[in-house]
C-alpha positions as a Markdown table, in Angstrom:
| # | Residue | x | y | z |
|---|---|---|---|---|
| 1 | Met | 64.0 | 46.2 | 97.9 |
| 2 | Ile | 60.7 | 43.7 | 97.4 |
| 3 | Glu | 62.1 | 40.2 | 97.4 |
| 4 | Ala | 59.9 | 37.9 | 95.0 |
| 5 | Glu | 61.0 | 34.9 | 94.5 |
| 6 | Met | 59.5 | 32.5 | 92.0 |
| 7 | Lys | 59.3 | 29.2 | 92.1 |
| 8 | Ala | 58.6 | 26.5 | 89.4 |
| 9 | Arg | 58.1 | 22.6 | 89.2 |
| 10 | Val | 60.1 | 21.6 | 86.6 |
| 11 | Ser | 59.2 | 18.6 | 84.8 |
| 12 | Ser | 63.4 | 17.7 | 83.0 |
| 13 | Pro | 65.9 | 19.3 | 85.2 |
| 14 | Ala | 68.7 | 17.6 | 82.7 |
| 15 | Ala | 67.4 | 19.7 | 80.3 |
| 16 | Val | 67.1 | 22.8 | 82.7 |
| 17 | Leu | 71.2 | 22.9 | 83.3 |
| 18 | Gln | 71.8 | 22.2 | 80.0 |
| 19 | Arg | 70.2 | 24.8 | 79.0 |
| 20 | Leu | 71.6 | 27.2 | 81.5 |
| 21 | Lys | 75.5 | 25.8 | 80.6 |
| 22 | Ala | 74.8 | 27.1 | 77.4 |
| 23 | Tyr | 74.4 | 30.6 | 78.5 |
| 24 | Ala | 77.2 | 30.9 | 81.3 |
| 25 | Pro | 79.3 | 29.0 | 83.0 |
| 26 | Gly | 78.1 | 27.5 | 86.4 |
| 27 | Arg | 79.6 | 29.3 | 90.0 |
| 28 | Pro | 79.7 | 27.0 | 93.0 |
| 29 | Glu | 78.8 | 28.3 | 96.2 |
| 30 | Val | 78.1 | 27.5 | 99.7 |
| 31 | Tyr | 76.2 | 29.4 | 101.6 |
| 32 | Gln | 76.0 | 29.6 | 105.5 |
| 33 | Asp | 72.8 | 30.8 | 106.5 |
| 34 | Thr | 72.0 | 31.2 | 110.8 |
| 35 | Tyr | 68.9 | 32.7 | 111.5 |
| 36 | Tyr | 67.7 | 34.7 | 114.6 |
| 37 | Asp | 65.0 | 35.4 | 116.8 |
| 38 | Gln | 63.8 | 37.1 | 120.1 |
| 39 | Gly | 61.7 | 33.9 | 121.4 |
| 40 | Gly | 59.8 | 33.3 | 118.2 |
| 41 | Ser | 58.2 | 37.5 | 117.9 |
| 42 | Leu | 60.2 | 37.4 | 114.5 |
| 43 | Ala | 58.7 | 34.4 | 112.9 |
| 44 | Asp | 55.4 | 34.8 | 115.0 |
| 45 | Ser | 54.7 | 38.3 | 112.5 |
| 46 | Asp | 56.6 | 36.8 | 108.9 |
| 47 | Arg | 59.8 | 38.1 | 109.0 |
| 48 | Glu | 63.2 | 37.6 | 108.8 |
| 49 | Leu | 66.8 | 38.5 | 110.4 |
| 50 | Arg | 69.7 | 36.7 | 109.2 |
| 51 | Val | 73.5 | 36.3 | 108.7 |
| 52 | Arg | 74.8 | 34.5 | 105.5 |
| 53 | Thr | 78.1 | 34.3 | 104.6 |
| 54 | Val | 78.5 | 32.9 | 101.2 |
| 55 | His | 82.3 | 31.2 | 100.0 |
| 56 | Gly | 83.1 | 31.2 | 96.3 |
| 57 | Val | 86.1 | 29.8 | 94.3 |
| 58 | Asp | 87.3 | 33.1 | 94.6 |
| 59 | Asp | 86.3 | 35.2 | 97.4 |
| 60 | Thr | 83.9 | 34.9 | 100.8 |
| 61 | Arg | 81.5 | 37.7 | 101.6 |
| 62 | Ser | 78.9 | 37.9 | 104.2 |
| 63 | Val | 75.6 | 39.8 | 104.9 |
| 64 | Leu | 73.1 | 40.3 | 107.6 |
| 65 | Thr | 69.7 | 40.6 | 106.6 |
| 66 | Tyr | 66.0 | 41.8 | 107.8 |
| 67 | Lys | 63.0 | 40.4 | 105.5 |
| 68 | Gly | 59.2 | 42.3 | 107.0 |
| 69 | Ala | 56.5 | 40.2 | 106.3 |
| 70 | Arg | 55.1 | 39.6 | 103.2 |
| 71 | Val | 52.8 | 42.5 | 101.2 |
| 72 | Asp | 52.2 | 40.1 | 98.6 |
| 73 | Glu | 50.9 | 36.3 | 99.4 |
| 74 | Ala | 50.5 | 34.7 | 95.7 |
| 75 | Thr | 54.8 | 35.7 | 95.5 |
| 76 | Gly | 55.6 | 36.0 | 99.0 |
| 77 | Ser | 57.3 | 38.8 | 98.1 |
| 78 | Lys | 58.7 | 40.5 | 101.0 |
| 79 | Pro | 60.3 | 43.8 | 101.9 |
| 80 | Glu | 64.0 | 43.4 | 102.1 |
| 81 | His | 67.1 | 45.8 | 103.8 |
| 82 | Glu | 70.9 | 43.4 | 103.4 |
| 83 | Ser | 74.3 | 45.5 | 103.9 |
| 84 | Arg | 77.9 | 43.5 | 103.7 |
| 85 | Val | 78.8 | 42.6 | 107.4 |
| 86 | Asp | 82.7 | 42.4 | 107.4 |
| 87 | Asp | 83.3 | 41.0 | 110.1 |
| 88 | Pro | 80.2 | 38.0 | 110.7 |
| 89 | Val | 81.5 | 36.7 | 114.0 |
| 90 | Ala | 80.8 | 40.6 | 115.8 |
| 91 | Val | 78.0 | 41.0 | 113.6 |
| 92 | His | 76.7 | 37.7 | 115.4 |
| 93 | Ala | 77.5 | 38.3 | 118.7 |
| 94 | Met | 76.1 | 41.5 | 118.8 |
| 95 | Leu | 72.5 | 40.2 | 117.8 |
| 96 | Arg | 73.0 | 37.8 | 121.2 |
| 97 | Gly | 73.9 | 40.3 | 123.2 |
| 98 | Leu | 70.7 | 42.2 | 122.1 |
| 99 | Gly | 68.8 | 38.9 | 123.0 |
| 100 | Tyr | 68.1 | 37.2 | 119.7 |
| 101 | Arg | 69.0 | 33.3 | 119.4 |
| 102 | Pro | 69.6 | 31.1 | 116.2 |
| 103 | Ser | 66.2 | 29.4 | 115.0 |
| 104 | Ile | 68.0 | 27.3 | 112.1 |
| 105 | Ala | 71.6 | 27.4 | 110.9 |
| 106 | Phe | 72.5 | 25.5 | 107.4 |
| 107 | Glu | 74.6 | 25.5 | 104.7 |
| 108 | Lys | 72.9 | 25.2 | 101.4 |
| 109 | His | 75.3 | 24.0 | 98.2 |
| 110 | Cys | 74.0 | 26.5 | 94.9 |
| 111 | Arg | 75.4 | 26.7 | 91.5 |
| 112 | Asn | 74.2 | 30.2 | 90.3 |
| 113 | Tyr | 74.1 | 30.9 | 86.8 |
| 114 | Glu | 74.2 | 34.8 | 86.1 |
| 115 | Phe | 73.6 | 35.9 | 82.0 |
| 116 | Glu | 72.0 | 38.7 | 80.7 |
| 117 | Glu | 68.8 | 37.6 | 78.0 |
| 118 | Ala | 67.2 | 40.9 | 75.9 |
| 119 | Val | 63.8 | 40.6 | 76.2 |
| 120 | Arg | 62.1 | 40.2 | 72.2 |
């Protein structure tokens, strides 16, 4: 899979939020991300290795993600490989055992909206 994230400047965040709420209820989630590297070898080659745990209202899930180098500079698109993780504590220990060290860890609070819209 290729990940593409497009960013946009929003002149009226309140209006966009109101429009999203009209399509679907928001789902609050907390993402706990830890990015790993070996002496900068991944960052230097524009690659990423991440363990993410997502805490939602109804469940908690974790994933291990590897992102390759960008294949399109304009969009920042990267090949991405991701797998669900049943035991994130074990995965963190495995990565450290293989010589990877956390390069950054952070938490972000999100509200996600999920809906389908027919293309006209």
